[in-house]
C-alpha positions in Angstrom: 13.2 -9.6 -12.2 10.6 -10.0 -15.0 7.3 -7.9 -15.2 5.5 -11.2 -14.8 7.1 -11.6 -11.4 6.2 -8.4 -10.2 2.9 -7.2 -11.5 -0.3 -7.6 -9.2 -2.5 -10.6 -10.0 -5.8 -11.8 -8.4 -3.8 -14.5 -6.5 -2.0 -11.6 -4.6 -5.5 -10.7 -3.0 -5.7 -12.4 0.3 -8.9 -14.5 1.0 -12.1 -14.2 -0.9 -11.3 -17.2 -3.0 -14.7 -17.7 -4.5 -14.9 -14.3 -5.7 -11.3 -14.5 -7.2 -12.3 -17.6 -9.2 -15.6 -15.9 -10.3 -13.5 -12.5 -11.4 -10.6 -14.5 -13.0 -13.3 -16.7 -15.2 -14.9 -13.2 -16.2 -11.2 -11.5 -17.1 -10.2 -14.9 -19.2 -13.6 -14.7 -21.2 -13.0 -11.0 -21.6 -16.5 -10.3 -20.1 -15.5 -7.6 -17.7 -18.5 -5.2 -17.4 -18.3 -1.4 -18.1 -18.9 -0.6 -14.4 -17.6 -2.4 -11.1 -18.3 -1.4 -7.7 -16.0 -2.7 -5.1 -17.4 -2.7 -1.5 -15.9 -3.5 1.8 -14.5 -2.4 4.9 -11.2 -0.2 5.3 -8.2 -2.3 4.9 -9.9 -5.4 3.0 -7.9 -4.6 -0.1 -10.4 -2.3 -2.4 -7.6 -0.4 -3.7 -5.6 -3.3 -4.6 -8.2 -5.0 -6.5 -9.3 -1.8 -8.4 -5.6 -1.5 -9.4 -5.5 -5.1 -10.5 -8.6 -4.6 -12.7 -7.5 -1.4 -14.2 -4.1 -3.1 -15.2 -6.2 -5.9 -16.8 -8.2 -3.4 -18.9 -5.2 -1.5 -20.0 -2.9 -4.5 -20.8 -2.2 -4.7 -24.7 -1.1 -8.5 -24.5 -3.6 -11.0 -26.1 -3.6 -13.5 -23.1 -2.4 -13.5 -19.5 -3.5 -10.1 -18.7 -2.4 -8.2 -16.8 1.1 -9.5 -18.3 3.4 -7.0 -16.7 5.7 -6.9 -19.7 3.7 -4.6 -21.9 4.3 -0.8 -21.8 0.9 -0.2 -20.8 1.3 -2.5 -17.7 4.5 -0.8 -16.9 3.0 2.5 -17.1 0.1 1.5 -14.9 2.3 0.1 -12.3 4.1 3.1 -12.0 0.9 5.3 -11.9 1.9 7.2 -15.1 -0.5 5.9 -17.7 -2.5 8.5 -19.6 -5.5 6.3 -20.0 -5.8 5.6 -16.1 -7.6 8.2 -14.0 -7.7 8.1 -10.2 -10.1 10.1 -8.1 -10.3 9.9 -4.3 -13.3 11.1 -2.5 -11.2 11.8 0.7 -9.8 14.6 -1.3 -12.1 17.8 -1.2 -14.0 18.4 -4.5 -12.6 15.3 -5.9 -16.0 13.7 -6.5 -18.2 16.9 -6.3 -20.7 17.5 -9.3 -18.2 19.6 -11.3 -15.6 16.8 -11.3 -18.0 14.1 -12.2 -19.3 16.3 -15.2 -15.7 16.6 -16.3 -15.2 12.8 -16.0 -18.4 12.5 -18.0 -17.0 14.8 -20.8 -13.7 13.3 -21.0 -15.0 9.8 -21.0 -16.2 10.1 -24.7 -12.6 10.8 -25.7 -10.8 7.8 -27.2 -8.0 6.3 -25.5 -4.5 7.5 -25.9 -2.5 4.4 -25.8 -4.2 1.5 -24.2 -7.2 -0.5 -25.7 -9.5 1.1 -22.8 -9.8 3.9 -20.5 -10.1 3.6 -16.8 -11.7 5.6 -14.2 -11.0 4.7 -10.6 -13.3 6.4 -7.9 -12.4 5.6 -4.4 -14.5 6.5 -1.4 -17.7 7.0 -3.8 -19.6 7.0 -0.3 -18.6 10.6 -0.1 -20.3 11.5 -3.7 -23.4 13.5 -3.1 -26.7 12.5 -4.6 -26.6 15.2 -7.2 -23.2 14.0 -8.3 -24.3 10.3 -8.2 -27.3 11.6 -10.7 -24.8 13.4 -12.9 -22.5 10.2 -12.9 -25.4 7.9 -13.5 -25.8 9.8 -17.2 -22.4 8.4 -18.4 -23.2 5.0 -16.7 -26.4 4.6 -18.5 -24.9 4.5 -22.0 -21.0 4.3 -21.3 -18.8 4.6 -24.5 -17.4 1.0 -25.3 -13.8 2.0 -24.5 -14.6 2.9 -21.0 -14.5 1.1 -17.6 -15.5 2.6 -14.4 -14.2 1.1 -11.1 -15.8 2.6 -7.8 -14.9 1.6 -4.4 -17.1 2.2 -1.4 -17.3 1.1 2.2 -20.9 -0.2 1.3 -22.8 0.0 -1.7 -26.0 0.9 0.2 -24.1 4.5 0.3 -25.0 4.6 -3.3 -28.2 5.2 -5.0 -30.1 2.1 -6.0 -30.1 3.6 -9.7 -26.2 3.5 -9.6 -25.8 0.3 -8.1 -28.0 -1.4 -10.4 -25.7 -0.2 -13.4 -22.5 -1.9 -11.9 -21.6 -5.2 -10.9 -21.1 -5.0 -7.1 -18.1 -7.0 -5.8 -17.9 -7.6 -2.1 -14.5 -8.1 -0.1 -14.6 -9.8 3.1 -11.5 -9.8 5.5 -9.7 -13.0 5.2 -9.5 -15.6 7.9 -7.0 -14.4 10.6 -4.6 -17.3 10.0 -4.3 -16.3 6.3 -3.7 -12.7 7.3 -1.0 -13.8 9.7 0.9 -15.9 7.2 0.9 -13.4 4.5 2.1 -10.4 7.0 4.9 -13.2 8.6 6.7 -12.7 5.0 6.3 -8.9 4.9 6.8 -7.8 8.7 9.8 -10.3 9.6 10.6 -7.9 12.6 7.6 -8.8 14.3 7.2 -12.1 16.1 4.8 -14.5 14.6 2.8 -14.6 17.8 2.4 -10.9 17.9 1.3 -11.1 14.2 -1.4 -13.8 15.0 -2.7 -11.8 18.1 -3.1 -8.7 15.9 -4.9 -10.5 13.1 -7.4 -12.1 15.6 -8.0 -8.8 17.3 -8.8 -7.2 13.9 -10.7 -10.0 12.6 -8.3 -10.8 9.6 -8.5 -7.3 8.3 -5.1 -6.8 6.7 -5.1 -3.0 6.8 -6.2 -2.9 10.1 -3.7 -5.7 11.5 -0.7 -3.8 9.6 -1.7 -0.4 11.3 -1.9 -2.1 14.7 1.5 -3.7 14.4 3.0 -0.4 13.1 1.4 1.8 15.7 2.8 -0.1 18.6 1.1 -0.6 22.1 2.7 2.3 24.1 0.6 5.3 22.6 -2.6 3.1 23.0 -2.0 2.2 26.5 -1.4 5.7 27.3 -4.4 6.9 25.7 -6.5 4.2 27.4 -5.5 5.4 30.7 -6.1 9.1 30.0 -9.6 8.1 28.7 -10.2 6.4 32.1 -9.1 9.2 34.1 -11.2 11.7 32.2 -14.5 9.6 32.6 -15.4 10.8 36.1 -14.6 14.6 35.3 -17.2 17.2 35.9 -17.1 18.2 32.3 -17.1 15.7 29.2 -15.0 18.1 27.0 -11.6 16.6 28.1 -13.1 12.9 27.4 -14.4 14.1 24.1 -10.9 15.3 22.9 -9.4 12.0 23.9 -12.1 9.7 22.2 -11.7 11.8 19.1 -8.1 10.5 18.9 -9.6 7.3 18.1 -10.5 8.6 14.3 -6.8 8.1 13.7 -7.6 4.5 12.4 -9.8 1.6 13.1 -6.6 -0.4 14.1 -5.5 2.1 16.8 -9.1 2.5 17.8 -9.3 -1.2 18.4 -5.8 -1.3 20.0 -7.2 1.3 22.6 -10.5 -0.4 23.3 -8.3 -3.6 24.1 -6.5 -1.7 26.6 -9.4 0.0 27.9 -11.0 -3.3 28.3 -7.9 -4.9 30.2 -8.0 -1.6 32.4 -11.6 -2.0 33.3 -11.2 -5.5 34.3 -8.4 -4.6 36.7 -10.6 -1.8 38.2 -13.2 -4.0 38.8 -10.9 -6.4 40.7 -9.5 -3.5 42.6 -13.2 -2.3 43.5 -13.8 -5.9 45.1 -10.6 -5.8 47.1 -8.3 -7.7 44.8 -4.9 -5.9 45.5 -2.5 -7.3 42.9 -3.4 -4.7 40.3 -1.8 -1.7 38.9 -1.6 1.7 40.6 -3.7 3.1 37.8 -6.7 0.3 38.3 -6.6 1.0 42.2 -6.6 5.0 41.7 -9.5 4.7 39.1 -11.4 2.3 41.3 -11.3 4.8 44.4 -13.2 7.5 42.0 -15.5 5.2 40.3 -18.3 3.0 42.0 -18.4 -0.8 41.2 -21.8 -0.2 39.4 -20.3 2.3 37.1 -17.3 0.1 36.5 -19.4 -2.7 35.4 -21.3 -0.3 33.2 -17.9 0.9 31.7 -16.8 -2.3 31.0 -20.0 -3.5 29.3 -19.9 -0.2 27.2 -16.2 -1.3 26.2 -17.6 -4.7 25.0 -20.3 -3.1 22.9 -17.9 -0.5 21.6 -15.6 -3.1 20.1 -18.7 -4.8 18.6 -19.6 -1.7 16.9 -16.1 -1.0 15.5 -16.1 -4.2 13.6 -19.0 -3.1 11.3 -18.9 -0.1 8.9 -19.2 3.0 11.0 -18.1 6.6 10.8 -15.3 6.9 13.2 -16.2 10.7 14.0 -19.8 9.7 15.0 -18.4 6.6 16.8 -15.9 8.9 19.1 -18.6 11.1 19.9 -21.0 8.1 20.9 -18.2 6.5 22.9 -17.8 9.7 24.9 -21.5 10.0 25.7 -21.7 6.3 26.3 -18.9 6.1 28.7 -20.2 8.8 30.8 -23.6 7.6 31.1 -25.0 5.7 34.1 
């Protein structure tokens, strides 16, 4: 297999067709700016796009960058290039003010091997204002040989002064049908109908869809039942512990909400006398009034809508606990 066959290209990024065309034109004209900020929900491909842009910057070929053949491309692909520095804000201290000052100092040192040095900063929404202001100093007058690539769930989490000095790139989830076709080749053990249903449930978000398919349904259904059983308890603590488990991933949370919605619908049927429902639904319907069940059903629908936007999962799990217990 040749390098050109395995190196990531913009075409490998699913969806976002207009954005890819615009970026490709910028790259072909060698006009990539010194700072780029990639925003988008988790699972939309921010890390993948950052890696593609980094490999483009490091490639030593004269055309068709990244070429996948030169030594710079090969080292970047393996994650061992000395001119590619990656920081992840989810790691403690990775983007604190001391780390940013170190980045600022090292940025002025010339590249070791590649034409440019690339700094990728993931989860920049974790960066405190003091660290952002420290970073701003090097963004205002960046060395010619440096490119900064920042990723964040939303650009609005960054100071306006930082935003104004970067080209903001917004990634959106692909159409669910595109996601399903892309995953069909990569997850052949899953039936296509299952993949399509997961892609629809996750709004086309590739990362969330993959996580949902890999997690499976049993754990989600079990948690949904436990949540329902904890709602009428006299203390909220057991329910809070259960809803906190939704912070594992958005895909898992979405799966649990789907199962909660199905269970709520069954409980409502049981409450009005329908007998062809599960024992869990019958048992829960005995302990909750019809009015309360309808409120829970409405809360679950609202919770599903909220999960489709950028929301902190820790805050979300606490809100959901309170909302399910309220009358």
